[in-house]
PDB file of N, CA, C, O and CB in Angstrom:
ATOM      1  N   MET A   1      -9.325  -1.460  -1.075  1.00  0.00           N
ATOM      2  CA  MET A   1     -10.650  -1.563  -0.501  1.00  0.00           C
ATOM      3  C   MET A   1     -11.189  -0.181  -0.117  1.00  0.00           C
ATOM      4  O   MET A   1     -12.347   0.134  -0.393  1.00  0.00           O
ATOM      5  CB  MET A   1     -10.625  -2.485   0.717  1.00  0.00           C
ATOM      6  N   LEU A   2     -10.352   0.634   0.517  1.00  0.00           N
ATOM      7  CA  LEU A   2     -10.775   1.977   0.894  1.00  0.00           C
ATOM      8  C   LEU A   2     -11.172   2.782  -0.342  1.00  0.00           C
ATOM      9  O   LEU A   2     -12.175   3.495  -0.327  1.00  0.00           O
ATOM     10  CB  LEU A   2      -9.657   2.697   1.664  1.00  0.00           C
ATOM     11  N   THR A   3     -10.388   2.668  -1.402  1.00  0.00           N
ATOM     12  CA  THR A   3     -10.683   3.398  -2.635  1.00  0.00           C
ATOM     13  C   THR A   3     -12.046   3.001  -3.188  1.00  0.00           C
ATOM     14  O   THR A   3     -12.803   3.860  -3.642  1.00  0.00           O
ATOM     15  CB  THR A   3      -9.593   3.143  -3.686  1.00  0.00           C
ATOM     16  N   LEU A   4     -12.366   1.720  -3.154  1.00  0.00           N
ATOM     17  CA  LEU A   4     -13.667   1.255  -3.645  1.00  0.00           C
ATOM     18  C   LEU A   4     -14.802   1.827  -2.807  1.00  0.00           C
ATOM     19  O   LEU A   4     -15.830   2.239  -3.344  1.00  0.00           O
ATOM     20  CB  LEU A   4     -13.729  -0.278  -3.635  1.00  0.00           C
ATOM     21  N   GLN A   5     -14.614   1.852  -1.495  1.00  0.00           N
ATOM     22  CA  GLN A   5     -15.647   2.400  -0.611  1.00  0.00           C
ATOM     23  C   GLN A   5     -15.828   3.896  -0.846  1.00  0.00           C
ATOM     24  O   GLN A   5     -16.957   4.387  -0.877  1.00  0.00           O
ATOM     25  CB  GLN A   5     -15.290   2.137   0.859  1.00  0.00           C
ATOM     26  N   LEU A   6     -14.727   4.618  -1.009  1.00  0.00           N
ATOM     27  CA  LEU A   6     -14.823   6.047  -1.284  1.00  0.00           C
ATOM     28  C   LEU A   6     -15.521   6.305  -2.619  1.00  0.00           C
ATOM     29  O   LEU A   6     -16.331   7.226  -2.727  1.00  0.00           O
ATOM     30  CB  LEU A   6     -13.430   6.683  -1.285  1.00  0.00           C
ATOM     31  N   ARG A   7     -15.217   5.509  -3.618  1.00  0.00           N
ATOM     32  CA  ARG A   7     -15.867   5.673  -4.923  1.00  0.00           C
ATOM     33  C   ARG A   7     -17.368   5.410  -4.822  1.00  0.00           C
ATOM     34  O   ARG A   7     -18.170   6.126  -5.422  1.00  0.00           O
ATOM     35  CB  ARG A   7     -15.234   4.728  -5.961  1.00  0.00           C
ATOM     36  N   ASP A   8     -17.744   4.380  -4.061  1.00  0.00           N
ATOM     37  CA  ASP A   8     -19.168   4.091  -3.862  1.00  0.00           C
ATOM     38  C   ASP A   8     -19.870   5.239  -3.139  1.00  0.00           C
ATOM     39  O   ASP A   8     -20.985   5.615  -3.499  1.00  0.00           O
ATOM     40  CB  ASP A   8     -19.342   2.788  -3.069  1.00  0.00           C
ATOM     41  N   MET A   9     -19.215   5.792  -2.121  1.00  0.00           N
ATOM     42  CA  MET A   9     -19.799   6.908  -1.380  1.00  0.00           C
ATOM     43  C   MET A   9     -19.944   8.136  -2.281  1.00  0.00           C
ATOM     44  O   MET A   9     -20.919   8.880  -2.171  1.00  0.00           O
ATOM     45  CB  MET A   9     -18.935   7.247  -0.149  1.00  0.00           C
ATOM     46  N   GLU A  10     -18.981   8.341  -3.162  1.00  0.00           N
ATOM     47  CA  GLU A  10     -19.052   9.462  -4.107  1.00  0.00           C
ATOM     48  C   GLU A  10     -20.187   9.225  -5.111  1.00  0.00           C
ATOM     49  O   GLU A  10     -20.964  10.133  -5.404  1.00  0.00           O
ATOM     50  CB  GLU A  10     -17.693   9.644  -4.853  1.00  0.00           C
ATOM     51  N   LYS A  11     -20.272   8.019  -5.624  1.00  0.00           N
ATOM     52  CA  LYS A  11     -21.320   7.667  -6.588  1.00  0.00           C
ATOM     53  C   LYS A  11     -22.711   7.833  -5.976  1.00  0.00           C
ATOM     54  O   LYS A  11     -23.657   8.220  -6.663  1.00  0.00           O
ATOM     55  CB  LYS A  11     -21.131   6.222  -7.078  1.00  0.00           C
ATOM     56  N   ASN A  12     -22.828   7.540  -4.683  1.00  0.00           N
ATOM     57  CA  ASN A  12     -24.109   7.634  -3.991  1.00  0.00           C
ATOM     58  C   ASN A  12     -24.397   9.030  -3.448  1.00  0.00           C
ATOM     59  O   ASN A  12     -25.424   9.247  -2.805  1.00  0.00           O
ATOM     60  CB  ASN A  12     -24.147   6.644  -2.865  1.00  0.00           C
ATOM     61  N   GLY A  13     -23.498   9.973  -3.703  1.00  0.00           N
ATOM     62  CA  GLY A  13     -23.747  11.354  -3.342  1.00  0.00           C
ATOM     63  C   GLY A  13     -23.467  11.714  -1.895  1.00  0.00           C
ATOM     64  O   GLY A  13     -23.923  12.756  -1.426  1.00  0.00           O
ATOM     65  N   LEU A  14     -22.725  10.877  -1.173  1.00  0.00           N
ATOM     66  CA  LEU A  14     -22.415  11.156   0.229  1.00  0.00           C
ATOM     67  C   LEU A  14     -21.190  12.046   0.392  1.00  0.00           C
ATOM     68  O   LEU A  14     -21.100  12.813   1.351  1.00  0.00           O
ATOM     69  CB  LEU A  14     -22.201   9.863   0.975  1.00  0.00           C
ATOM     70  N   ILE A  15     -20.248  11.945  -0.541  1.00  0.00           N
ATOM     71  CA  ILE A  15     -19.014  12.727  -0.472  1.00  0.00           C
ATOM     72  C   ILE A  15     -18.696  13.321  -1.837  1.00  0.00           C
ATOM     73  O   ILE A  15     -19.186  12.856  -2.866  1.00  0.00           O
ATOM     74  CB  ILE A  15     -17.839  11.854   0.023  1.00  0.00           C
ATOM     75  N   GLU A  16     -17.859  14.364  -1.823  1.00  0.00           N
ATOM     76  CA  GLU A  16     -17.295  14.931  -3.042  1.00  0.00           C
ATOM     77  C   GLU A  16     -15.787  14.787  -2.981  1.00  0.00           C
ATOM     78  O   GLU A  16     -15.186  14.877  -1.910  1.00  0.00           O
ATOM     79  CB  GLU A  16     -17.708  16.423  -3.221  1.00  0.00           C
ATOM     80  N   ARG A  17     -15.195  14.568  -4.110  1.00  0.00           N
ATOM     81  CA  ARG A  17     -13.750  14.358  -4.227  1.00  0.00           C
ATOM     82  C   ARG A  17     -13.138  15.565  -4.929  1.00  0.00           C
ATOM     83  O   ARG A  17     -13.685  16.067  -5.911  1.00  0.00           O
ATOM     84  CB  ARG A  17     -13.428  13.037  -5.003  1.00  0.00           C
ATOM     85  N   GLU A  18     -11.991  16.028  -4.413  1.00  0.00           N
ATOM     86  CA  GLU A  18     -11.285  17.162  -5.035  1.00  0.00           C
ATOM     87  C   GLU A  18      -9.799  16.835  -5.111  1.00  0.00           C
ATOM     88  O   GLU A  18      -9.179  16.482  -4.108  1.00  0.00           O
ATOM     89  CB  GLU A  18     -11.519  18.489  -4.231  1.00  0.00           C
ATOM     90  N   GLU A  19      -9.240  16.956  -6.296  1.00  0.00           N
ATOM     91  CA  GLU A  19      -7.801  16.776  -6.483  1.00  0.00           C
ATOM     92  C   GLU A  19      -7.140  18.145  -6.441  1.00  0.00           C
ATOM     93  O   GLU A  19      -7.638  19.096  -7.044  1.00  0.00           O
ATOM     94  CB  GLU A  19      -7.486  16.041  -7.830  1.00  0.00           C
ATOM     95  N   THR A  20      -6.022  18.249  -5.731  1.00  0.00           N
ATOM     96  CA  THR A  20      -5.296  19.511  -5.641  1.00  0.00           C
ATOM     97  C   THR A  20      -4.215  19.562  -6.716  1.00  0.00           C
ATOM     98  O   THR A  20      -3.872  18.538  -7.308  1.00  0.00           O
ATOM     99  CB  THR A  20      -4.675  19.689  -4.235  1.00  0.00           C
ATOM    100  N   ASN A  21      -3.692  20.729  -6.959  1.00  0.00           N
ATOM    101  CA  ASN A  21      -2.589  20.903  -7.911  1.00  0.00           C
ATOM    102  C   ASN A  21      -1.249  20.922  -7.190  1.00  0.00           C
ATOM    103  O   ASN A  21      -0.239  21.314  -7.775  1.00  0.00           O
ATOM    104  CB  ASN A  21      -2.772  22.199  -8.716  1.00  0.00           C
ATOM    105  N   ASP A  22      -1.226  20.506  -5.937  1.00  0.00           N
ATOM    106  CA  ASP A  22       0.007  20.472  -5.163  1.00  0.00           C
ATOM    107  C   ASP A  22       0.973  19.460  -5.756  1.00  0.00           C
ATOM    108  O   ASP A  22       0.606  18.616  -6.573  1.00  0.00           O
ATOM    109  CB  ASP A  22      -0.283  20.139  -3.695  1.00  0.00           C
ATOM    110  N   ASN A  23       2.214  19.573  -5.318  1.00  0.00           N
ATOM    111  CA  ASN A  23       3.213  18.584  -5.694  1.00  0.00           C
ATOM    112  C   ASN A  23       3.793  18.020  -4.411  1.00  0.00           C
ATOM    113  O   ASN A  23       4.535  18.732  -3.734  1.00  0.00           O
ATOM    114  CB  ASN A  23       4.330  19.202  -6.609  1.00  0.00           C
ATOM    115  N   PRO A  24       3.505  16.806  -4.045  1.00  0.00           N
ATOM    116  CA  PRO A  24       2.707  15.810  -4.766  1.00  0.00           C
ATOM    117  C   PRO A  24       1.207  16.121  -4.688  1.00  0.00           C
ATOM    118  O   PRO A  24       0.729  16.785  -3.768  1.00  0.00           O
ATOM    119  CB  PRO A  24       2.980  14.410  -4.202  1.00  0.00           C
ATOM    120  N   LYS A  25       0.505  15.621  -5.672  1.00  0.00           N
ATOM    121  CA  LYS A  25      -0.932  15.826  -5.764  1.00  0.00           C
ATOM    122  C   LYS A  25      -1.615  15.192  -4.555  1.00  0.00           C
ATOM    123  O   LYS A  25      -1.221  14.121  -4.093  1.00  0.00           O
ATOM    124  CB  LYS A  25      -1.488  15.237  -7.081  1.00  0.00           C
ATOM    125  N   ARG A  26      -2.638  15.866  -4.057  1.00  0.00           N
ATOM    126  CA  ARG A  26      -3.423  15.330  -2.943  1.00  0.00           C
ATOM    127  C   ARG A  26      -4.876  15.203  -3.376  1.00  0.00           C
ATOM    128  O   ARG A  26      -5.328  15.886  -4.295  1.00  0.00           O
ATOM    129  CB  ARG A  26      -3.301  16.236  -1.680  1.00  0.00           C
ATOM    130  N   VAL A  27      -5.590  14.325  -2.704  1.00  0.00           N
ATOM    131  CA  VAL A  27      -7.020  14.164  -2.947  1.00  0.00           C
ATOM    132  C   VAL A  27      -7.728  14.463  -1.635  1.00  0.00           C
ATOM    133  O   VAL A  27      -7.392  13.907  -0.589  1.00  0.00           O
ATOM    134  CB  VAL A  27      -7.369  12.716  -3.478  1.00  0.00           C
ATOM    135  N   LEU A  28      -8.717  15.356  -1.707  1.00  0.00           N
ATOM    136  CA  LEU A  28      -9.489  15.737  -0.535  1.00  0.00           C
ATOM    137  C   LEU A  28     -10.924  15.264  -0.711  1.00  0.00           C
ATOM    138  O   LEU A  28     -11.452  15.257  -1.823  1.00  0.00           O
ATOM    139  CB  LEU A  28      -9.435  17.268  -0.305  1.00  0.00           C
ATOM    140  N   TYR A  29     -11.544  14.872   0.380  1.00  0.00           N
ATOM    141  CA  TYR A  29     -12.935  14.438   0.357  1.00  0.00           C
ATOM    142  C   TYR A  29     -13.740  15.301   1.308  1.00  0.00           C
ATOM    143  O   TYR A  29     -13.288  15.636   2.403  1.00  0.00           O
ATOM    144  CB  TYR A  29     -13.061  12.944   0.732  1.00  0.00           C
ATOM    145  N   TYR A  30     -14.947  15.657   0.872  1.00  0.00           N
ATOM    146  CA  TYR A  30     -15.851  16.471   1.671  1.00  0.00           C
ATOM    147  C   TYR A  30     -17.221  15.816   1.713  1.00  0.00           C
ATOM    148  O   TYR A  30     -17.654  15.193   0.744  1.00  0.00           O
ATOM    149  CB  TYR A  30     -15.950  17.903   1.106  1.00  0.00           C
ATOM    150  N   LEU A  31     -17.899  15.963   2.847  1.00  0.00           N
ATOM    151  CA  LEU A  31     -19.272  15.488   2.926  1.00  0.00           C
ATOM    152  C   LEU A  31     -20.182  16.414   2.124  1.00  0.00           C
ATOM    153  O   LEU A  31     -20.035  17.635   2.167  1.00  0.00           O
ATOM    154  CB  LEU A  31     -19.739  15.401   4.397  1.00  0.00           C
ATOM    155  N   THR A  32     -21.107  15.829   1.404  1.00  0.00           N
ATOM    156  CA  THR A  32     -22.144  16.604   0.725  1.00  0.00           C
ATOM    157  C   THR A  32     -23.252  16.893   1.742  1.00  0.00           C
ATOM    158  O   THR A  32     -23.178  16.453   2.889  1.00  0.00           O
ATOM    159  CB  THR A  32     -22.708  15.836  -0.535  1.00  0.00           C
ATOM    160  N   ASP A  33     -24.268  17.628   1.318  1.00  0.00           N
ATOM    161  CA  ASP A  33     -25.412  17.860   2.202  1.00  0.00           C
ATOM    162  C   ASP A  33     -26.051  16.536   2.616  1.00  0.00           C
ATOM    163  O   ASP A  33     -26.465  16.366   3.763  1.00  0.00           O
ATOM    164  CB  ASP A  33     -26.456  18.761   1.512  1.00  0.00           C
ATOM    165  N   LEU A  34     -26.126  15.608   1.675  1.00  0.00           N
ATOM    166  CA  LEU A  34     -26.670  14.289   1.994  1.00  0.00           C
ATOM    167  C   LEU A  34     -25.794  13.583   3.025  1.00  0.00           C
ATOM    168  O   LEU A  34     -26.308  12.980   3.967  1.00  0.00           O
ATOM    169  CB  LEU A  34     -26.791  13.431   0.721  1.00  0.00           C
ATOM    170  N   GLY A  35     -24.480  13.654   2.853  1.00  0.00           N
ATOM    171  CA  GLY A  35     -23.560  13.056   3.821  1.00  0.00           C
ATOM    172  C   GLY A  35     -23.692  13.698   5.192  1.00  0.00           C
ATOM    173  O   GLY A  35     -23.676  13.010   6.213  1.00  0.00           O
ATOM    174  N   GLU A  36     -23.820  15.014   5.212  1.00  0.00           N
ATOM    175  CA  GLU A  36     -23.993  15.736   6.481  1.00  0.00           C
ATOM    176  C   GLU A  36     -25.275  15.310   7.184  1.00  0.00           C
ATOM    177  O   GLU A  36     -25.325  15.261   8.413  1.00  0.00           O
ATOM    178  CB  GLU A  36     -24.010  17.254   6.239  1.00  0.00           C
ATOM    179  N   SER A  37     -26.308  15.002   6.412  1.00  0.00           N
ATOM    180  CA  SER A  37     -27.582  14.610   7.022  1.00  0.00           C
ATOM    181  C   SER A  37     -27.482  13.268   7.741  1.00  0.00           C
ATOM    182  O   SER A  37     -28.345  12.931   8.551  1.00  0.00           O
ATOM    183  CB  SER A  37     -28.673  14.544   5.961  1.00  0.00           C
ATOM    184  N   PHE A  38     -26.439  12.507   7.449  1.00  0.00           N
ATOM    185  CA  PHE A  38     -26.234  11.204   8.085  1.00  0.00           C
ATOM    186  C   PHE A  38     -25.504  11.323   9.422  1.00  0.00           C
ATOM    187  O   PHE A  38     -25.515  10.377  10.210  1.00  0.00           O
ATOM    188  CB  PHE A  38     -25.453  10.289   7.155  1.00  0.00           C
ATOM    189  N   VAL A  39     -24.873  12.462   9.693  1.00  0.00           N
ATOM    190  CA  VAL A  39     -24.083  12.653  10.913  1.00  0.00           C
ATOM    191  C   VAL A  39     -24.905  12.430  12.186  1.00  0.00           C
ATOM    192  O   VAL A  39     -24.426  11.734  13.082  1.00  0.00           O
ATOM    193  CB  VAL A  39     -23.491  14.053  10.928  1.00  0.00           C
ATOM    194  N   PRO A  40     -26.123  12.985  12.314  1.00  0.00           N
ATOM    195  CA  PRO A  40     -26.894  12.731  13.543  1.00  0.00           C
ATOM    196  C   PRO A  40     -27.192  11.252  13.772  1.00  0.00           C
ATOM    197  O   PRO A  40     -27.237  10.795  14.914  1.00  0.00           O
ATOM    198  CB  PRO A  40     -28.196  13.497  13.497  1.00  0.00           C
ATOM    199  N   ILE A  41     -27.392  10.515  12.699  1.00  0.00           N
ATOM    200  CA  ILE A  41     -27.637   9.073  12.830  1.00  0.00           C
ATOM    201  C   ILE A  41     -26.395   8.383  13.377  1.00  0.00           C
ATOM    202  O   ILE A  41     -26.496   7.529  14.258  1.00  0.00           O
ATOM    203  CB  ILE A  41     -28.042   8.454  11.467  1.00  0.00           C
ATOM    204  N   LEU A  42     -25.227   8.746  12.861  1.00  0.00           N
ATOM    205  CA  LEU A  42     -23.977   8.164  13.356  1.00  0.00           C
ATOM    206  C   LEU A  42     -23.740   8.514  14.818  1.00  0.00           C
ATOM    207  O   LEU A  42     -23.264   7.682  15.590  1.00  0.00           O
ATOM    208  CB  LEU A  42     -22.799   8.640  12.512  1.00  0.00           C
ATOM    209  N   LYS A  43     -24.071   9.747  15.199  1.00  0.00           N
ATOM    210  CA  LYS A  43     -23.902  10.156  16.595  1.00  0.00           C
ATOM    211  C   LYS A  43     -24.833   9.379  17.510  1.00  0.00           C
ATOM    212  O   LYS A  43     -24.460   9.041  18.633  1.00  0.00           O
ATOM    213  CB  LYS A  43     -24.153  11.657  16.749  1.00  0.00           C
ATOM    214  N   SER A  44     -26.038   9.093  17.042  1.00  0.00           N
ATOM    215  CA  SER A  44     -26.969   8.268  17.825  1.00  0.00           C
ATOM    216  C   SER A  44     -26.428   6.857  18.006  1.00  0.00           C
ATOM    217  O   SER A  44     -26.528   6.279  19.088  1.00  0.00           O
ATOM    218  CB  SER A  44     -28.347   8.217  17.146  1.00  0.00           C
ATOM    219  N   LEU A  45     -25.855   6.308  16.944  1.00  0.00           N
ATOM    220  CA  LEU A  45     -25.248   4.973  17.040  1.00  0.00           C
ATOM    221  C   LEU A  45     -24.071   4.969  18.006  1.00  0.00           C
ATOM    222  O   LEU A  45     -23.883   4.017  18.764  1.00  0.00           O
ATOM    223  CB  LEU A  45     -24.788   4.493  15.659  1.00  0.00           C
ATOM    224  N   GLU A  46     -23.279   6.038  17.974  1.00  0.00           N
ATOM    225  CA  GLU A  46     -22.148   6.150  18.898  1.00  0.00           C
ATOM    226  C   GLU A  46     -22.640   6.200  20.345  1.00  0.00           C
ATOM    227  O   GLU A  46     -22.081   5.535  21.217  1.00  0.00           O
ATOM    228  CB  GLU A  46     -21.309   7.405  18.576  1.00  0.00           C
ATOM    229  N   LYS A  47     -23.680   6.985  20.592  1.00  0.00           N
ATOM    230  CA  LYS A  47     -24.244   7.104  21.938  1.00  0.00           C
ATOM    231  C   LYS A  47     -24.754   5.748  22.423  1.00  0.00           C
ATOM    232  O   LYS A  47     -24.501   5.353  23.562  1.00  0.00           O
ATOM    233  CB  LYS A  47     -25.386   8.146  21.959  1.00  0.00           C
ATOM    234  N   TRP A  48     -25.475   5.037  21.551  1.00  0.00           N
ATOM    235  CA  TRP A  48     -25.972   3.713  21.904  1.00  0.00           C
ATOM    236  C   TRP A  48     -24.812   2.755  22.188  1.00  0.00           C
ATOM    237  O   TRP A  48     -24.841   2.014  23.171  1.00  0.00           O
ATOM    238  CB  TRP A  48     -26.861   3.159  20.779  1.00  0.00           C
ATOM    239  N   GLY A  49     -23.805   2.774  21.334  1.00  0.00           N
ATOM    240  CA  GLY A  49     -22.659   1.875  21.509  1.00  0.00           C
ATOM    241  C   GLY A  49     -21.925   2.145  22.808  1.00  0.00           C
ATOM    242  O   GLY A  49     -21.539   1.205  23.503  1.00  0.00           O
ATOM    243  N   ASN A  50     -21.724   3.406  23.148  1.00  0.00           N
ATOM    244  CA  ASN A  50     -21.048   3.742  24.406  1.00  0.00           C
ATOM    245  C   ASN A  50     -21.857   3.288  25.608  1.00  0.00           C
ATOM    246  O   ASN A  50     -21.300   2.792  26.588  1.00  0.00           O
ATOM    247  CB  ASN A  50     -20.795   5.245  24.491  1.00  0.00           C
ATOM    248  N   ALA A  51     -23.182   3.460  25.534  1.00  0.00           N
ATOM    249  CA  ALA A  51     -24.042   3.002  26.637  1.00  0.00           C
ATOM    250  C   ALA A  51     -23.981   1.489  26.758  1.00  0.00           C
ATOM    251  O   ALA A  51     -23.940   0.959  27.869  1.00  0.00           O
ATOM    252  CB  ALA A  51     -25.505   3.460  26.422  1.00  0.00           C
ATOM    253  N   TYR A  52     -23.973   0.789  25.636  1.00  0.00           N
ATOM    254  CA  TYR A  52     -23.907  -0.670  25.647  1.00  0.00           C
ATOM    255  C   TYR A  52     -22.590  -1.147  26.242  1.00  0.00           C
ATOM    256  O   TYR A  52     -22.576  -2.072  27.054  1.00  0.00           O
ATOM    257  CB  TYR A  52     -24.078  -1.225  24.231  1.00  0.00           C
ATOM    258  N   ILE A  53     -21.499  -0.532  25.850  1.00  0.00           N
ATOM    259  CA  ILE A  53     -20.189  -0.909  26.383  1.00  0.00           C
ATOM    260  C   ILE A  53     -20.140  -0.669  27.887  1.00  0.00           C
ATOM    261  O   ILE A  53     -19.636  -1.507  28.635  1.00  0.00           O
ATOM    262  CB  ILE A  53     -19.065  -0.120  25.678  1.00  0.00           C
ATOM    263  N   SER A  54     -20.659   0.467  28.332  1.00  0.00           N
ATOM    264  CA  SER A  54     -20.676   0.765  29.769  1.00  0.00           C
ATOM    265  C   SER A  54     -21.485  -0.277  30.529  1.00  0.00           C
ATOM    266  O   SER A  54     -21.088  -0.719  31.607  1.00  0.00           O
ATOM    267  CB  SER A  54     -21.252   2.168  30.023  1.00  0.00           C
ATOM    268  N   GLN A  55     -22.617  -0.664  29.964  1.00  0.00           N
ATOM    269  CA  GLN A  55     -23.454  -1.684  30.598  1.00  0.00           C
ATOM    270  C   GLN A  55     -22.706  -3.016  30.686  1.00  0.00           C
ATOM    271  O   GLN A  55     -22.749  -3.688  31.717  1.00  0.00           O
ATOM    272  CB  GLN A  55     -24.773  -1.863  29.815  1.00  0.00           C
ATOM    273  N   GLN A  56     -22.031  -3.392  29.618  1.00  0.00           N
ATOM    274  CA  GLN A  56     -21.284  -4.659  29.613  1.00  0.00           C
ATOM    275  C   GLN A  56     -20.147  -4.619  30.635  1.00  0.00           C
ATOM    276  O   GLN A  56     -19.898  -5.606  31.326  1.00  0.00           O
ATOM    277  CB  GLN A  56     -20.720  -4.952  28.200  1.00  0.00           C
ATOM    278  N   GLU A  57     -19.468  -3.494  30.729  1.00  0.00           N
ATOM    279  CA  GLU A  57     -18.364  -3.362  31.704  1.00  0.00           C
ATOM    280  C   GLU A  57     -18.888  -3.460  33.125  1.00  0.00           C
ATOM    281  O   GLU A  57     -18.246  -4.068  33.982  1.00  0.00           O
ATOM    282  CB  GLU A  57     -17.619  -2.021  31.512  1.00  0.00           C
ATOM    283  N   GLU A  58     -20.048  -2.868  33.384  1.00  0.00           N
ATOM    284  CA  GLU A  58     -20.634  -2.956  34.723  1.00  0.00           C
ATOM    285  C   GLU A  58     -21.017  -4.393  35.057  1.00  0.00           C
ATOM    286  O   GLU A  58     -20.811  -4.846  36.183  1.00  0.00           O
ATOM    287  CB  GLU A  58     -21.864  -2.044  34.831  1.00  0.00           C
ATOM    288  N   GLU A  59     -21.570  -5.105  34.092  1.00  0.00           N
ATOM    289  CA  GLU A  59     -21.922  -6.509  34.318  1.00  0.00           C
ATOM    290  C   GLU A  59     -20.696  -7.360  34.576  1.00  0.00           C
ATOM    291  O   GLU A  59     -20.744  -8.273  35.400  1.00  0.00           O
ATOM    292  CB  GLU A  59     -22.686  -7.062  33.128  1.00  0.00           C
ATOM    293  N   LEU A  60     -19.603  -7.083  33.895  1.00  0.00           N
ATOM    294  CA  LEU A  60     -18.371  -7.847  34.117  1.00  0.00           C
ATOM    295  C   LEU A  60     -17.801  -7.583  35.516  1.00  0.00           C
ATOM    296  O   LEU A  60     -17.226  -8.482  36.130  1.00  0.00           O
ATOM    297  CB  LEU A  60     -17.323  -7.492  33.044  1.00  0.00           C
ATOM    298  N   LYS A  61     -17.958  -6.370  36.013  1.00  0.00           N
ATOM    299  CA  LYS A  61     -17.469  -6.045  37.354  1.00  0.00           C
ATOM    300  C   LYS A  61     -18.220  -6.814  38.432  1.00  0.00           C
ATOM    301  O   LYS A  61     -17.664  -7.100  39.493  1.00  0.00           O
ATOM    302  CB  LYS A  61     -17.591  -4.552  37.610  1.00  0.00           C
ATOM    303  N   ARG A  62     -19.484  -7.152  38.165  1.00  0.00           N
ATOM    304  CA  ARG A  62     -20.311  -7.871  39.135  1.00  0.00           C
ATOM    305  C   ARG A  62     -19.960  -9.348  39.215  1.00  0.00           C
ATOM    306  O   ARG A  62     -20.339 -10.020  40.174  1.00  0.00           O
ATOM    307  CB  ARG A  62     -21.773  -7.718  38.784  1.00  0.00           C
ATOM    308  N   LEU A  63     -19.254  -9.853  38.241  1.00  0.00           N
ATOM    309  CA  LEU A  63     -18.924 -11.292  38.222  1.00  0.00           C
ATOM    310  C   LEU A  63     -17.839 -11.649  39.185  1.00  0.00           C
ATOM    311  O   LEU A  63     -17.457 -12.815  39.280  1.00  0.00           O
ATOM    312  CB  LEU A  63     -18.513 -11.720  36.850  1.00  0.00           C
TER     313      LEU A  63
END
């Protein structure tokens, strides 16, 4: 499943894939400029999620 998601992200231009010549071979993934442009959106979602969790925890304390 992870491999399919990574392939989709690569196909959509969000990440780049690089195979190394190491033994054993490794595969590295990097964000493209398009992928990097999505980082602020993810950080906003994280901020919202943390605020929501804090609010829920405060409401549970009042019960």
